[in-house]
C-alpha positions in Angstrom: 126.2 86.6 114.2 123.7 89.4 112.9 120.9 87.7 110.5 119.4 88.9 107.2 115.9 87.9 106.4 115.2 86.8 103.3 112.2 85.2 100.7 112.2 82.7 98.3 110.0 83.0 95.7 109.8 79.9 92.8 107.1 77.7 91.9 109.2 74.5 91.7 108.7 73.6 96.1 112.2 71.1 95.1 113.9 74.3 94.2 112.7 76.0 97.3 113.7 73.4 99.3 117.0 73.0 98.1 118.1 76.7 98.2 117.0 76.7 101.8 118.9 73.7 102.4 121.7 75.3 101.1 121.8 78.6 102.8 121.1 77.0 105.7 123.9 75.3 105.1 126.5 78.2 103.7 124.7 80.6 104.3 123.7 80.6 108.1 122.8 84.9 108.7 120.4 84.2 105.8 116.9 83.5 108.2 114.6 82.1 105.2 111.1 83.8 106.7 108.4 82.7 103.9 108.2 81.3 99.9 105.6 82.0 98.0 105.1 79.8 94.7 102.6 81.9 92.6 102.7 85.8 91.4 100.0 86.3 93.6 101.3 84.5 97.0 104.8 86.5 96.3 103.1 90.1 96.0 101.9 89.9 99.6 104.5 88.1 100.9 107.1 90.9 100.1 104.4 93.4 101.5 104.2 92.1 104.7 107.2 90.7 105.3 110.0 93.8 104.2 112.8 91.4 103.5 116.2 92.4 102.8 116.6 89.5 100.2 114.8 88.5 97.4 115.8 85.5 96.0 113.6 85.3 92.0 113.5 82.8 90.3 112.8 84.3 86.9 109.8 82.1 85.1 106.8 81.5 87.4 104.2 80.1 84.9 102.4 82.1 83.3 104.6 85.2 85.0 107.8 86.6 84.6 109.5 87.8 88.1 109.9 91.0 86.3 106.3 91.6 86.7 106.2 90.7 90.5 109.3 93.3 91.0 107.7 96.0 89.2 104.3 95.3 91.3 106.9 96.4 94.7 109.2 98.3 93.4 107.9 100.8 95.8 109.8 98.6 98.5 113.5 97.8 99.4 115.4 94.9 98.7 118.3 93.2 97.2 117.4 90.6 94.3 119.1 87.6 93.6 117.7 85.6 90.5 117.3 82.1 89.8 116.8 80.2 86.9 117.1 77.7 84.4 118.0 79.8 81.7 120.2 82.5 80.8 118.0 84.4 78.1 116.7 86.9 80.7 119.6 88.2 81.8 120.4 90.9 79.6 116.5 92.1 80.7 117.2 91.4 84.6 120.2 93.9 84.5 118.1 96.9 84.7 116.8 95.6 88.4 119.9 96.3 89.8 120.1 92.5 90.6 123.4 91.2 93.2 123.6 87.7 91.5 122.1 85.8 88.7 122.0 82.3 89.9 121.5 79.4 87.3 120.1 75.7 87.9 121.9 73.6 89.3 122.9 76.2 92.3 126.9 76.7 92.2 127.2 77.0 96.2 130.4 79.6 95.5 128.0 82.0 93.4 125.2 81.3 96.0 128.0 82.5 98.4 129.2 85.5 96.7 125.6 86.9 95.9 124.0 86.4 99.3 127.7 88.1 100.6 127.8 90.7 98.2 123.9 91.4 99.3 124.7 91.6 102.7 127.8 94.4 102.0 125.2 96.3 100.3 122.8 96.4 103.1 125.8 97.2 105.6 126.4 100.3 102.9 123.0 101.3 103.2 122.9 101.2 106.7 126.3 103.5 107.3 124.5 105.7 105.2 121.3 106.1 107.2 122.7 106.8 110.2 124.8 109.6 108.4 121.8 111.2 107.4 121.2 114.6 109.1 118.8 115.2 111.6 116.2 117.0 109.9 114.1 115.6 106.8 111.4 117.4 105.0 108.0 116.1 103.9 105.5 117.4 102.0 102.0 117.5 100.6 100.9 119.3 98.3 102.4 122.8 98.4 103.2 122.5 102.0 106.8 121.1 102.9 107.3 120.7 106.8 110.7 120.8 108.0 111.7 118.8 111.5 113.7 117.0 112.9 113.8 113.5 113.2 114.2 113.3 117.1 110.4 114.5 116.9 109.3 111.8 115.3 106.8 109.7 117.8 105.9 106.8 114.9 104.7 106.7 111.2 101.4 105.5 110.4 100.3 104.1 107.1 97.0 106.0 105.6 96.8 103.8 102.1 99.4 105.6 99.5 100.1 108.5 102.3 101.9 108.4 105.7 100.6 109.6 108.7 103.5 111.3 111.0 102.9 112.1 114.9 105.0 114.5 116.6 106.3 114.5 120.3 103.8 118.2 120.6 100.9 116.2 119.9 100.2 117.2 116.5 100.3 115.2 113.2 101.1 115.8 109.4 100.0 113.7 106.4 103.0 113.6 104.1 102.2 112.4 100.1 104.1 109.5 100.3 103.8 105.7 101.3 105.1 104.7 104.8 108.0 102.7 102.1 109.2 105.4 101.0 110.1 106.6 104.4 111.1 103.3 106.1 114.0 104.3 103.7 115.0 107.6 104.2 114.8 107.4 108.5 117.7 106.6 110.1 117.7 102.3 110.9 119.6 102.8 113.8 116.2 105.2 115.3 113.6 104.0 113.7 112.2 99.9 113.4 108.7 99.0 111.6 107.1 97.2 113.8 104.3 96.5 111.4 102.7 96.7 107.6 101.4 99.9 109.0 103.4 101.8 111.6 107.5 103.0 112.0 108.5 103.6 115.6 111.1 106.0 117.2 113.2 103.3 119.3 113.5 106.3 121.7 109.9 106.5 122.4 109.4 103.0 123.2 108.1 102.3 126.8 107.5 98.6 127.2 106.8 95.6 125.0 103.8 93.2 125.7 104.0 89.7 123.8 99.9 88.8 125.5 97.2 90.3 122.6 99.7 89.5 119.8 102.1 92.0 120.8 101.9 95.4 121.2 104.5 98.4 122.5 103.5 101.4 125.0 104.9 104.2 123.8 106.2 107.3 126.5 103.0 109.6 125.4 100.7 105.7 126.1 100.0 105.4 123.1 100.1 101.4 121.5 101.1 100.1 118.5 100.7 96.6 117.8 103.5 94.4 116.5 103.2 92.4 113.7 105.0 88.4 115.0 107.9 88.5 112.5 109.6 91.6 113.8 109.2 90.8 117.6 111.9 89.0 118.1 113.9 91.5 115.4 112.7 94.5 117.6 113.7 92.7 120.9 117.1 92.0 119.8 117.5 96.0 118.4 115.9 96.7 122.2 119.2 94.2 123.9 116.6 92.0 124.9 117.8 88.9 123.9 
């Protein structure tokens, strides 16, 4: 069974625990990788974990969920709102959620929302596979047209992304790595770390020591974040 990474953001620990329990019982293909109880933690966890689905409470003490979503809008994930109130439902629509769940949770609505999110994820994955092999990357007035297969890996450089090619050349593109994570074919590229997206065909070996890293065919070594190691092994049919 394919698993989908999710996080829960809610300032009520009991609510987090209950939702995690329901997901475990009724949505076995959803993995809760982390939880957050505050605005600051939520931002950090979303950026570091790149979840596919985010369950987020509308009201977090002095902040609203919308503040968090505005701060992470450059990242790609599906939103399921949870709330004790329905008064924010209209404002929530503009964020394109796949669900708006009122507390106490309705199991049927939870499952429907999760299934809707999974359907969207699968649809997006299919579209990515059908994308053309050629993409254009730009920096200022300079635009470089490249083939996907020529990219070894992409490296985050603040709001920019450094592309490394199989001929040894590089190109600094004027968009962040999250943008390219969305447009590069998911069947060919995988984000192994918040800093790196790697072309899977260039991976030569994986190592668990020193925190985990991979060696590419050109002897480049890249760190693999701990939470990405298992998923990468599954993609490479090592598990």
